[in-house]
N, C-alpha and C positions, 0 to 999 in steps of 0.2 A: 710435299717433303716423301721420299721415297726409305723406310725402316725394312729392314732384311728382321725375316721373321724365324722361329725353329720352333717344332712344334711338338706336344704330348698328347696321346689319345687313348683312353681306357676307356673297353666297354666289355660286351660278352661275345664269345666268338668261341663256344664250348667253356664256358664259366667266365665270368667278369674277371679280367685280367688286362696289363698293358699290353697295348696293341702295337704300337707306335713308337718310336721317339727319333727325331730329327738326326741325323751326325753332329748336326751344330748345338744343340740342344748340350748348355752343362753336365757334363755326365753328375756332378754333385747335386745337380738337382732334380734329378729322374726318380731316387727313393721318396723325397718327400712329395714330389709331385701323384706318386702313386699313394701315400699316407693322407694327402688332402682330394684323392680320386674316392678313395675308397669310405671318407668321411662324408661325401657329398653327394653321392651318385645314387642314393638308395631315396632322397629330398624330390629329384627328378621327376621320379615318377607320380609326384605329387604335382608341384609347378618349379617352372626354370630356375638355377641358378646361377648368377653372374657375378667374377670377382674382379677387383684390381688392388694385384697383392706386389709386393716388393720384398723379395725376400734377403737382398743386398740393395749395397750403392752400384753394382754396375748393371744386375738385372732386374725387370720387371715381367709381370705375368699378367693375361688377362685370361679367364677360365670359363668357363659354360657348360656346364651339367644338363641338359636337357633329352627328350625322349626322341627314341630312335628305332620306331617300329616294333618289331614284336625278334624275340629269336628259333632257336630252331625248334623250341618245344611250345611255341605260341605265345609266348608268355611277353608283356610287355617290356621292353631294353631301354637302361637309358646309355647315356655317351658323354664320358667328361672329356673334354679338350680344352687342351690351356695352348695359348701360345705367348711364346717367349718374346723379348726384345734386349738390346744392349744398352740400356741408357747413353753412353757415351753417343751413339748415332743420334740421338735425340734432342741432343746437349745445345744443339743453333736452333732449334726448333721454338717460335714464338708463344709466349704462352700455352708452353707443355705441359702437361700434368698426367698423368696414371690415366683417366678418364677420357684423359684426348683420345686416347687407342680405342678405335671405331668396333664393334659387334659384329663386322661382316668379315674379321677376320676366320669366322668359325666354318665349322661342316654345315653344311645342310641340315635339316630334320631326316631326311630321305639318303645321308649318305650311304655309301656302299662298303663296309669295312673291310668289306675283302678285299681293295682296293685303294686304301688312303692316301698312299705319296700322290698319285695323280687329281686327286681332288685338294690338296692341301695347298695354300699361299704362300710363294717363297718372300714377297713382300708384301707391303700393305701402303698405302699414301694416303697420309695425315691431311686433314683441310685445318686451316685455322680456324682457333676454336673459337675466336672475338665477336665471332658474327652470331652467337648465341643467347639467347637471355630467357630467365624465368619468364614462365607465364604471365602475362600481365591479368590474368585472373588471381592470384593467388595474392593474400593478406600480404604487404610489404612487412608485418609483424611478423609474420611466420616466414617469408625470406630471409630476414635478420635473425630470427632464433635460430635456424639452419646453419647460417653461412658463420653463426658464431659457435656452434661445433666444430666446424672444420676448422677454426682458428689457434683452436687453442692445444697446442702440441702435445700428443701423449694422450689428450683424452679420447677413453673411450666409449661409445656411444649406441644406444639401441635407437634407432629412429621407425616408428610405427608406420606404415603405407596406408593413409584412410583415402586419396583419391587418384592414387595411381603416379601422381607427378613427382612425388621423391626423389627418382633416380635422374630425369631430364634436369628436375632443376638443380642437384648435386653439380652435374655436369657441364650447366649453364656457368654456376658461378665458380667452377673451378678455378678457371683464366684468371679470373679475376682475382684469387688469390694471391700474395708475395709468393716468391720463387720457392723458400724452404719451405711453405706449407705446399706446396703443388707436389711438392717431389717428394713429399713424405707421407702424402694422405691417400688412404688407403682404402677398401671398400668390398663389402659381400653384400650381395641383395637377393632373398630368398633363403637360407640359411645361413644360422649363427657359424660361425668358425671358432671350431678349437684351436688353438695357436698351434703349427703344425712344425716341427724342428726343421730347419733348414728354410721354412718359408715365411713363419709368425703367424700373427690375427690380422686382422683388420680393422682399423681403429674406426670406421663408421659401419652398423651393420643397420640394412632395412628390413624390415620384415613387414607382411603385408597384413592387414589389422586383423583377418578373417584366422592368422597362423596359430599355432602355439608355439609363440619365441618362448625362449630362453630367459633365465627369473631377470628381470631389471638389475636385479644386486649384484648381476657379475659385469656392470657397464657405472661406468659415473652416472650418467646422466641418461635420461630415457625421457624422447619427443615424439608426441602427435603430431603429427606433420599431413593437413598444414593449421590444423587446427592448434596448434605449440603447445597444448598444455604439458605442463610437465616441469621438471626444475628449471630445463634451458632455458625457459620463455623468462629467468630471474638473471640471466649472463649476459645480456647481450653486448656486444660487443659493440664499441662505437665506430668502426670501421664499418663492420655489416650494416651497422643501422645505415651509415651514409650513403651505401654501395646498392643497401634494399631502398634508401629516400629519393634515388635517382634513378630507379627504373620505370618511371610513369609514360617517359615521354623521352623524344630525339634528343634534345638538348642534354636530357640528365643524362641519359647512355653514355653522348660523349664527351659528357663529365668523368664519368665514371673511366672512361676509356681513356683521358691522360692521365689520370690517376694510377691506371693500371700500368698505364705506357713508362711512367716518372718513376714507377717501383723497380720495370723491368731496367732502365737505364741505370737507375741506384736502386742496386736492392739492399735492403738491410743486413748489416752483418752480424747478425745473427738472431734468433727468434725471439718474437715481439711478446712481448706480455700487454696488457689492460691500458696501463699507462703511456709504454708506448703507442697502440694505437690512436689513444687520445690525442697526444702530440700532433701523430703524421696528419690527421683530420684537420687539425688547428690550423698546422703548418701550411697544409694544400690550400685550404679554405684561405687564406692568404694571398696565392701566386698562381688561386684557377685562374687569372685572365691572361697571366703570364705561360700558362703550359700547352704547348702546343698538341693535337690530340694524336700523336706518335710519343707524346711523354718528351719532344723534348720543350726547352726555353725560347718563347720570344720577349725581350729587353727593351721593343717599344714602346708597351704601355707602362706605367708608369713605373718603371725599370728599380728606383731606389725604395719603393715599396718594399719591393722583395727581401730587405733585410728586415722586417720584422719575423722571418719566415726562419731565419737560419737558427734561432736558439731550439725550435720547435723538432726542426728538423734532425740537430743535434742529440736534443734528446728521445727523438725516434730509433734511434739507431741508425742514421744517414747521414755520419760527417762529411761523408764524399760529399752530399748535397748541399749541405749547410758551407762544405768548401767553395764549392764551384761557385755558387750565388756570391759568396762576397769578393771570389777573386773578380767574378764576373761584373758585377756592380764596381769595385773599385777601379776597373779598366774603362767602364764606360763614364763614370764618372771624371774622368783624365783625359778624355777625349771631348767631353761636352764642357766641363767646367775648366778647363787643366791643373786639375786636383792629381798633389802629386805621391802617386802612389808605391813609390819605390819602397817603402816602409813595408806594405801589404807583404807582399812574397814571402818576407824574410819569418814577418810575422804567424803568417799562416802554417810554416813550415816545424818551427818550436811548437803551433798546440798538436799539427797532426802527431807530433811524438806524445802528447798525453794521453797516458795508457785508461786512466780512469774517465768513462762516459760523462758522467755528468760535470766535473772537471773541467774536460774537454771543453763541454757544453756550454759553462759560462764564461771560457774562455773564448770561442766564436761567438758568442753575445755581446761580449765587453769591446771585442774588436767591431763585431757590426754594429753597435751603438756608437761608437768614435767614429764612425765611417760617415754616417748617419750626420752625427753632428757638423762634421767638415764640410759635406758636400750644403749642410744646408746654412752655413755660414759663406762658404763660397756663392752658394747661389745670392742668396741677400747681396752680396757685393754685384754680383754679375747683374742683377736688376736691378739695382741702387745705383749703377752710371750708367 
């Protein structure tokens, strides 16, 4: 998939200043980008800085601060380059997250600042991120702890990178997060970002272990990765634990891909809590053999057993999936056993109108039990005859 890029470049040509702004760059972002550049350009003299940020629901920004030779006086020069995309352009890309935006959008370290426009890429091709997996050498507990930070909406975390694998692990885990998490996940690597008006901050800040990071008190949680010491180790999310437990082999990875594909087809209606994730994992465990690699359903194997997952999926904030299972199983029972399913659709229509999530889940569960009872009764009569 090809995405259009808008560029902003800040560096030193007779003093540090804005050197280039694409005509397509939203005008209300130019001043905020300059504020961001002023905040991080000095840090680039010591280490590279990378950021994946989301100024608004319409725009995403990938930013890099790096060394760029020397200035006219022979002093080390740094450069800040930001590339922006319209999120609407990426809407149809599978498993898209800000972290799917690759680093090769940027100017090279030896870029000639006097002729920027000819060196800036107008577009970038995205590759499917679902082939990326965390390193197999990382402890699964560490991977689960890191993913748990990613899954909590509004949580600001400082990750101290002890092995140099934090960013690669974040990028490999991002596509496996529910879409609502992926869309809002922002990351800064190498510099603690003070929120900038018009751009905001970063939910996860990654700092090398030998760097003087900002105070952990400014964050909700600090995690040492990969040894996962810190308060984050006590808040492992059940979904993160499940994903991490399946990373050891091809079979487990295939299970993860099916689960993520299922969430793509039936995205949760709202941001999930720990309780939602627990029900999601429980429900998926009951239908795992029925879920295809792309997240679809195959009702050839024990289709009626899928009814046991209806309540969990509804309580996981995915009532459309509960609805679909009930409708499909009732249709299967009608064709296989001649079960009269004429009352199922009206009942599902009434349940869909219930606004309270828990009451709706109980109603779906009641209907699932009723259908299950009818199937067992009819099947018993058919087998007896």
